[in-house]
Biopython code that builds the backbone (N, CA, C, O; Angstrom):
import numpy as np
from Bio.PDB.StructureBuilder import StructureBuilder

atoms = [
    (1, "MET", "N", (-36.268, -20.946, -52.817)),
    (1, "MET", "CA", (-37.595, -19.799, -52.220)),
    (1, "MET", "C", (-38.089, -20.080, -51.404)),
    (1, "MET", "O", (-38.864, -19.208, -51.011)),
    (2, "SER", "N", (-38.066, -21.408, -50.537)),
    (2, "SER", "CA", (-38.848, -21.925, -49.433)),
    (2, "SER", "C", (-39.047, -20.756, -48.524)),
    (2, "SER", "O", (-38.169, -19.901, -48.406)),
    (3, "GLY", "N", (-39.876, -20.714, -48.051)),
    (3, "GLY", "CA", (-40.427, -19.870, -47.094)),
    (3, "GLY", "C", (-40.875, -18.655, -47.492)),
    (3, "GLY", "O", (-41.339, -17.985, -46.570)),
    (4, "HIS", "N", (-40.891, -18.089, -48.698)),
    (4, "HIS", "CA", (-40.751, -17.029, -49.425)),
    (4, "HIS", "C", (-41.965, -16.759, -50.451)),
    (4, "HIS", "O", (-42.251, -17.603, -51.301)),
    (5, "PRO", "N", (-42.638, -15.592, -50.337)),
    (5, "PRO", "CA", (-43.556, -15.878, -51.366)),
    (5, "PRO", "C", (-43.082, -15.647, -52.952)),
    (5, "PRO", "O", (-42.152, -15.001, -53.435)),
    (6, "HIS", "N", (-43.892, -16.273, -53.408)),
    (6, "HIS", "CA", (-43.652, -16.468, -55.187)),
    (6, "HIS", "C", (-43.857, -15.059, -55.934)),
    (6, "HIS", "O", (-43.202, -14.834, -56.952)),
    (7, "VAL", "N", (-44.385, -14.506, -55.643)),
    (7, "VAL", "CA", (-45.295, -13.337, -56.365)),
    (7, "VAL", "C", (-45.199, -12.340, -55.211)),
    (7, "VAL", "O", (-45.661, -12.480, -54.078)),
    (8, "ILE", "N", (-44.370, -11.088, -55.811)),
    (8, "ILE", "CA", (-44.219, -9.481, -55.050)),
    (8, "ILE", "C", (-44.674, -8.595, -56.015)),
    (8, "ILE", "O", (-44.322, -8.361, -57.171)),
    (9, "VAL", "N", (-45.859, -7.990, -55.012)),
    (9, "VAL", "CA", (-46.369, -7.080, -55.916)),
    (9, "VAL", "C", (-45.734, -5.545, -55.247)),
    (9, "VAL", "O", (-46.140, -5.285, -54.114)),
    (10, "TYR", "N", (-44.976, -4.753, -55.754)),
    (10, "TYR", "CA", (-44.392, -3.474, -55.495)),
    (10, "TYR", "C", (-45.450, -2.373, -55.539)),
    (10, "TYR", "O", (-46.470, -2.351, -56.228)),
    (11, "PRO", "N", (-44.913, -1.265, -54.477)),
    (11, "PRO", "CA", (-45.708, -0.084, -54.559)),
    (11, "PRO", "C", (-46.181, 0.765, -55.968)),
    (11, "PRO", "O", (-45.665, 0.636, -57.079)),
    (12, "PRO", "N", (-47.271, 1.635, -55.613)),
    (12, "PRO", "CA", (-47.829, 1.624, -57.126)),
    (12, "PRO", "C", (-46.726, 2.985, -57.331)),
    (12, "PRO", "O", (-46.083, 3.538, -56.440)),
    (13, "SER", "N", (-46.744, 3.280, -58.659)),
    (13, "SER", "CA", (-45.279, 3.851, -59.373)),
    (13, "SER", "C", (-46.360, 5.107, -59.467)),
    (13, "SER", "O", (-47.582, 4.955, -59.462)),
    (14, "PRO", "N", (-45.890, 5.967, -59.525)),
    (14, "PRO", "CA", (-45.959, 7.442, -59.934)),
    (14, "PRO", "C", (-47.916, 7.292, -61.312)),
    (14, "PRO", "O", (-49.081, 7.682, -61.237)),
    (15, "SER", "N", (-47.309, 6.735, -62.015)),
    (15, "SER", "CA", (-48.544, 6.328, -63.218)),
    (15, "SER", "C", (-49.700, 5.652, -62.481)),
    (15, "SER", "O", (-50.820, 6.005, -62.850)),
    (16, "GLY", "N", (-49.635, 4.841, -61.610)),
    (16, "GLY", "CA", (-50.117, 4.158, -60.557)),
    (16, "GLY", "C", (-50.548, 2.609, -60.718)),
    (16, "GLY", "O", (-51.502, 2.004, -60.229)),
    (17, "GLY", "N", (-49.355, 2.112, -61.702)),
    (17, "GLY", "CA", (-49.184, 0.624, -62.069)),
    (17, "GLY", "C", (-48.297, 0.323, -60.732)),
    (17, "GLY", "O", (-47.619, 1.063, -60.018)),
    (18, "ARG", "N", (-48.522, -0.760, -60.701)),
    (18, "ARG", "CA", (-47.997, -2.047, -59.342)),
    (18, "ARG", "C", (-46.909, -2.945, -60.374)),
    (18, "ARG", "O", (-47.351, -3.905, -61.004)),
    (19, "ARG", "N", (-45.802, -2.636, -60.455)),
    (19, "ARG", "CA", (-44.685, -3.564, -60.710)),
    (19, "ARG", "C", (-44.919, -5.097, -60.171)),
    (19, "ARG", "O", (-45.286, -5.127, -58.996)),
    (20, "VAL", "N", (-44.771, -6.428, -60.835)),
    (20, "VAL", "CA", (-45.656, -7.486, -60.631)),
    (20, "VAL", "C", (-44.274, -8.452, -60.959)),
    (20, "VAL", "O", (-43.879, -8.571, -62.119)),
    (21, "THR", "N", (-43.460, -9.249, -59.607)),
    (21, "THR", "CA", (-42.675, -10.171, -60.031)),
    (21, "THR", "C", (-43.268, -11.697, -59.866)),
    (21, "THR", "O", (-44.396, -11.752, -59.375)),
    (22, "VAL", "N", (-42.738, -12.751, -60.167)),
    (22, "VAL", "CA", (-43.029, -13.882, -59.919)),
    (22, "VAL", "C", (-41.790, -14.654, -59.796)),
    (22, "VAL", "O", (-40.764, -14.510, -60.462)),
    (23, "ARG", "N", (-41.983, -15.359, -59.006)),
    (23, "ARG", "CA", (-40.165, -16.520, -58.511)),
    (23, "ARG", "C", (-39.248, -15.370, -59.277)),
    (23, "ARG", "O", (-38.604, -15.820, -60.224)),
    (24, "GLY", "N", (-39.097, -14.013, -59.022)),
    (24, "GLY", "CA", (-37.645, -13.094, -59.007)),
    (24, "GLY", "C", (-37.884, -12.533, -60.405)),
    (24, "GLY", "O", (-37.053, -11.651, -60.621)),
    (25, "GLN", "N", (-38.690, -12.712, -61.410)),
    (25, "GLN", "CA", (-38.684, -12.490, -62.812)),
    (25, "GLN", "C", (-39.823, -11.175, -62.881)),
    (25, "GLN", "O", (-40.727, -11.399, -62.076)),
    (26, "ILE", "N", (-39.963, -10.244, -63.410)),
    (26, "ILE", "CA", (-40.715, -8.901, -63.443)),
    (26, "ILE", "C", (-41.780, -9.908, -64.704)),
    (26, "ILE", "O", (-41.307, -10.644, -65.570)),
    (27, "VAL", "N", (-43.050, -9.687, -64.493)),
    (27, "VAL", "CA", (-44.076, -10.453, -65.437)),
    (27, "VAL", "C", (-44.698, -9.377, -65.744)),
    (27, "VAL", "O", (-45.606, -9.871, -66.413)),
    (28, "GLY", "N", (-44.915, -8.107, -65.755)),
    (28, "GLY", "CA", (-45.735, -6.898, -65.581)),
    (28, "GLY", "C", (-45.905, -5.805, -64.635)),
    (28, "GLY", "O", (-45.430, -5.642, -63.511)),
    (29, "LEU", "N", (-46.626, -5.151, -65.286)),
    (29, "LEU", "CA", (-47.436, -3.979, -64.408)),
    (29, "LEU", "C", (-48.937, -3.902, -64.128)),
    (29, "LEU", "O", (-49.768, -3.392, -64.880)),
    (30, "ALA", "N", (-49.141, -4.399, -63.105)),
    (30, "ALA", "CA", (-50.589, -4.338, -62.609)),
    (30, "ALA", "C", (-51.064, -3.026, -62.432)),
    (30, "ALA", "O", (-50.440, -2.101, -61.912)),
    (31, "HIS", "N", (-52.576, -2.988, -63.043)),
    (31, "HIS", "CA", (-53.187, -1.792, -62.449)),
    (31, "HIS", "C", (-54.335, -1.995, -62.037)),
    (31, "HIS", "O", (-55.274, -1.200, -62.028)),
    (32, "GLY", "N", (-54.298, -3.405, -61.566)),
    (32, "GLY", "CA", (-55.832, -3.330, -60.508)),
    (32, "GLY", "C", (-55.585, -4.987, -60.306)),
    (32, "GLY", "O", (-54.817, -5.616, -61.034)),
    (33, "ARG", "N", (-56.481, -5.696, -59.024)),
    (33, "ARG", "CA", (-56.419, -7.272, -58.972)),
    (33, "ARG", "C", (-56.466, -8.287, -60.026)),
    (33, "ARG", "O", (-56.026, -9.433, -59.932)),
    (34, "GLY", "N", (-57.145, -7.664, -61.221)),
    (34, "GLY", "CA", (-57.605, -8.469, -62.284)),
    (34, "GLY", "C", (-55.930, -9.003, -62.534)),
    (34, "GLY", "O", (-55.366, -10.074, -62.310)),
    (35, "ASP", "N", (-55.493, -7.760, -63.076)),
    (35, "ASP", "CA", (-53.882, -8.139, -63.536)),
    (35, "ASP", "C", (-53.221, -9.014, -62.870)),
    (35, "ASP", "O", (-52.698, -9.966, -63.448)),
    (36, "VAL", "N", (-53.134, -8.837, -61.541)),
    (36, "VAL", "CA", (-52.445, -9.401, -60.799)),
    (36, "VAL", "C", (-53.219, -11.078, -60.831)),
    (36, "VAL", "O", (-52.379, -11.977, -60.882)),
    (37, "ALA", "N", (-54.133, -11.368, -60.816)),
    (37, "ALA", "CA", (-54.834, -12.774, -61.253)),
    (37, "ALA", "C", (-54.216, -13.015, -62.584)),
    (37, "ALA", "O", (-53.308, -13.835, -62.451)),
    (38, "ALA", "N", (-54.329, -12.689, -63.608)),
    (38, "ALA", "CA", (-53.719, -12.809, -64.994)),
    (38, "ALA", "C", (-52.356, -13.241, -64.652)),
    (38, "ALA", "O", (-52.151, -14.384, -65.060)),
    (39, "PHE", "N", (-51.376, -12.727, -64.054)),
    (39, "PHE", "CA", (-50.177, -12.709, -63.934)),
    (39, "PHE", "C", (-49.959, -14.033, -63.514)),
    (39, "PHE", "O", (-49.043, -14.733, -63.943)),
    (40, "LEU", "N", (-50.885, -14.425, -62.584)),
    (40, "LEU", "CA", (-50.725, -15.836, -61.899)),
    (40, "LEU", "C", (-51.027, -16.933, -62.701)),
    (40, "LEU", "O", (-50.340, -17.955, -62.690)),
    (41, "ARG", "N", (-52.276, -16.742, -63.580)),
    (41, "ARG", "CA", (-52.736, -17.778, -64.208)),
    (41, "ARG", "C", (-51.542, -18.054, -65.402)),
    (41, "ARG", "O", (-51.326, -19.183, -65.842)),
    (42, "ARG", "N", (-50.977, -17.124, -65.746)),
    (42, "ARG", "CA", (-49.750, -16.965, -67.044)),
    (42, "ARG", "C", (-48.778, -17.994, -66.515)),
    (42, "ARG", "O", (-48.262, -18.940, -67.108)),
    (43, "SER", "N", (-48.625, -17.531, -65.065)),
    (43, "SER", "CA", (-47.073, -18.270, -64.605)),
    (43, "SER", "C", (-47.296, -19.459, -63.906)),
    (43, "SER", "O", (-46.486, -20.003, -63.156)),
    (44, "GLY", "N", (-48.716, -19.945, -64.250)),
    (44, "GLY", "CA", (-48.493, -21.483, -63.589)),
    (44, "GLY", "C", (-49.104, -21.634, -62.671)),
    (44, "GLY", "O", (-49.684, -22.703, -62.482)),
    (45, "LEU", "N", (-49.184, -20.417, -61.641)),
    (45, "LEU", "CA", (-49.596, -20.553, -59.890)),
    (45, "LEU", "C", (-50.752, -20.815, -59.898)),
    (45, "LEU", "O", (-50.986, -21.657, -59.031)),
    (46, "ALA", "N", (-52.186, -20.332, -60.796)),
    (46, "ALA", "CA", (-53.455, -20.956, -60.583)),
    (46, "ALA", "C", (-53.923, -21.028, -61.745)),
    (46, "ALA", "O", (-53.589, -20.289, -62.671)),
    (47, "ASP", "N", (-54.893, -22.098, -61.812)),
    (47, "ASP", "CA", (-55.762, -22.293, -62.656)),
    (47, "ASP", "C", (-56.498, -21.525, -63.143)),
    (47, "ASP", "O", (-57.033, -20.670, -62.437)),
    (48, "GLY", "N", (-56.812, -21.630, -64.889)),
    (48, "GLY", "CA", (-57.802, -20.182, -65.144)),
    (48, "GLY", "C", (-59.112, -20.577, -65.087)),
    (48, "GLY", "O", (-59.902, -19.858, -65.698)),
    (49, "ALA", "N", (-59.567, -21.569, -64.489)),
    (49, "ALA", "CA", (-60.665, -21.742, -64.211)),
    (49, "ALA", "C", (-61.100, -21.205, -62.378)),
    (49, "ALA", "O", (-62.076, -20.563, -61.990)),
    (50, "GLU", "N", (-60.128, -21.684, -61.713)),
    (50, "GLU", "CA", (-60.448, -21.248, -60.133)),
    (50, "GLU", "C", (-60.065, -19.721, -60.316)),
    (50, "GLU", "O", (-59.458, -19.063, -61.160)),
    (51, "GLU", "N", (-61.008, -19.363, -58.574)),
    (51, "GLU", "CA", (-61.057, -18.050, -58.245)),
    (51, "GLU", "C", (-59.798, -17.918, -57.533)),
    (51, "GLU", "O", (-59.655, -18.554, -56.490)),
    (52, "ILE", "N", (-59.009, -17.284, -57.901)),
    (52, "ILE", "CA", (-57.784, -16.601, -56.808)),
    (52, "ILE", "C", (-58.052, -15.885, -55.689)),
    (52, "ILE", "O", (-58.678, -14.830, -55.792)),
    (53, "ASP", "N", (-57.724, -16.240, -54.751)),
    (53, "ASP", "CA", (-57.434, -15.591, -53.376)),
    (53, "ASP", "C", (-56.036, -15.083, -53.369)),
    (53, "ASP", "O", (-55.019, -15.749, -53.174)),
    (54, "LEU", "N", (-56.147, -13.560, -53.657)),
    (54, "LEU", "CA", (-55.086, -12.479, -53.771)),
    (54, "LEU", "C", (-54.200, -12.534, -52.473)),
    (54, "LEU", "O", (-52.990, -12.313, -52.432)),
    (55, "ASP", "N", (-55.210, -12.946, -51.172)),
    (55, "ASP", "CA", (-54.685, -12.407, -49.995)),
    (55, "ASP", "C", (-54.205, -13.826, -49.161)),
    (55, "ASP", "O", (-54.658, -14.356, -48.146)),
    (56, "GLN", "N", (-53.208, -14.144, -49.964)),
    (56, "GLN", "CA", (-52.296, -15.299, -49.190)),
    (56, "GLN", "C", (-50.711, -15.063, -49.009)),
    (56, "GLN", "O", (-49.842, -15.071, -49.881)),
    (57, "PRO", "N", (-50.600, -14.865, -47.723)),
    (57, "PRO", "CA", (-49.095, -14.257, -47.479)),
    (57, "PRO", "C", (-48.160, -15.270, -48.029)),
    (57, "PRO", "O", (-46.993, -15.043, -48.348)),
    (58, "GLU", "N", (-48.666, -16.204, -48.096)),
    (58, "GLU", "CA", (-47.727, -17.461, -48.369)),
    (58, "GLU", "C", (-47.275, -17.261, -49.776)),
    (58, "GLU", "O", (-46.104, -17.394, -50.131)),
    (59, "LEU", "N", (-48.452, -16.872, -50.705)),
    (59, "LEU", "CA", (-48.067, -16.916, -52.008)),
    (59, "LEU", "C", (-48.029, -15.458, -52.734)),
    (59, "LEU", "O", (-47.708, -15.302, -53.912)),
    (60, "ILE", "N", (-48.329, -14.635, -52.030)),
    (60, "ILE", "CA", (-47.885, -12.999, -52.180)),
    (60, "ILE", "C", (-47.891, -12.264, -51.236)),
    (60, "ILE", "O", (-48.699, -12.099, -50.322)),
    (61, "GLU", "N", (-46.555, -11.626, -51.585)),
    (61, "GLU", "CA", (-46.268, -10.226, -50.623)),
    (61, "GLU", "C", (-46.593, -8.889, -51.227)),
    (61, "GLU", "O", (-45.910, -8.462, -52.158)),
    (62, "TRP", "N", (-47.355, -8.379, -50.861)),
    (62, "TRP", "CA", (-47.792, -7.055, -51.230)),
    (62, "TRP", "C", (-47.065, -5.893, -50.552)),
    (62, "TRP", "O", (-47.361, -5.562, -49.404)),
    (63, "ARG", "N", (-46.181, -5.315, -51.211)),
    (63, "ARG", "CA", (-44.863, -4.037, -50.883)),
    (63, "ARG", "C", (-45.731, -2.656, -50.967)),
    (63, "ARG", "O", (-46.412, -2.483, -51.978)),
    (64, "GLY", "N", (-45.728, -1.635, -49.903)),
    (64, "GLY", "CA", (-46.203, -0.453, -49.661)),
    (64, "GLY", "C", (-47.931, -0.650, -50.217)),
    (64, "GLY", "O", (-48.402, 0.042, -51.119)),
    (65, "GLY", "N", (-48.505, -1.442, -49.670)),
    (65, "GLY", "CA", (-50.076, -1.730, -49.566)),
    (65, "GLY", "C", (-50.687, -2.650, -49.882)),
    (65, "GLY", "O", (-50.172, -3.539, -50.560)),
    (66, "ASP", "N", (-51.486, -2.677, -49.628)),
    (66, "ASP", "CA", (-52.312, -4.040, -49.842)),
    (66, "ASP", "C", (-53.189, -4.362, -51.252)),
    (66, "ASP", "O", (-52.835, -3.840, -52.309)),
    (67, "LEU", "N", (-53.846, -4.868, -51.216)),
    (67, "LEU", "CA", (-54.417, -5.326, -52.658)),
    (67, "LEU", "C", (-55.488, -4.674, -52.656)),
    (67, "LEU", "O", (-56.391, -5.324, -53.183)),
    (68, "ASP", "N", (-55.786, -3.718, -52.314)),
    (68, "ASP", "CA", (-56.610, -2.630, -52.256)),
    (68, "ASP", "C", (-56.087, -1.304, -52.316)),
    (68, "ASP", "O", (-56.895, -0.378, -52.381)),
    (69, "THR", "N", (-54.459, -0.986, -52.301)),
    (69, "THR", "CA", (-53.892, -0.178, -52.733)),
    (69, "THR", "C", (-53.605, 0.196, -54.070)),
    (69, "THR", "O", (-52.620, -0.357, -54.558)),
    (70, "TRP", "N", (-54.376, 1.195, -54.955)),
    (70, "TRP", "CA", (-54.123, 1.415, -56.530)),
    (70, "TRP", "C", (-54.454, 2.845, -56.598)),
    (70, "TRP", "O", (-55.380, 3.391, -55.999)),
    (71, "ARG", "N", (-53.353, 3.561, -57.623)),
    (71, "ARG", "CA", (-53.701, 5.058, -57.426)),
    (71, "ARG", "C", (-54.025, 5.196, -58.983)),
    (71, "ARG", "O", (-54.389, 6.278, -59.445)),
]
sb = StructureBuilder()
sb.init_structure("model")
sb.init_model(0)
sb.init_chain("A")
sb.init_seg("    ")
for serial, (resi, resn, name, xyz) in enumerate(atoms, 1):
    if name == "N":
        sb.init_residue(resn, " ", resi, " ")
    sb.init_atom(name, np.array(xyz, "f"), 0.0, 1.0, " ", f" {name:<3s}", serial, name[0])
structure = sb.get_structure()
């Protein structure tokens, strides 16, 4: 996956959640930034103690809106 983000956050669903994949595997439905950060920690892409910058295009691809787009 060289050159591609490890994490993809998909557009909001009608219920408001956004599907999140890590390395091609669905890891859950995020309802806010905190959920995305938790998925990164559980997937080993971030240390539990560090603050996670969710605005890293080399790590995360936001589809259908940016990190502030939630319904």
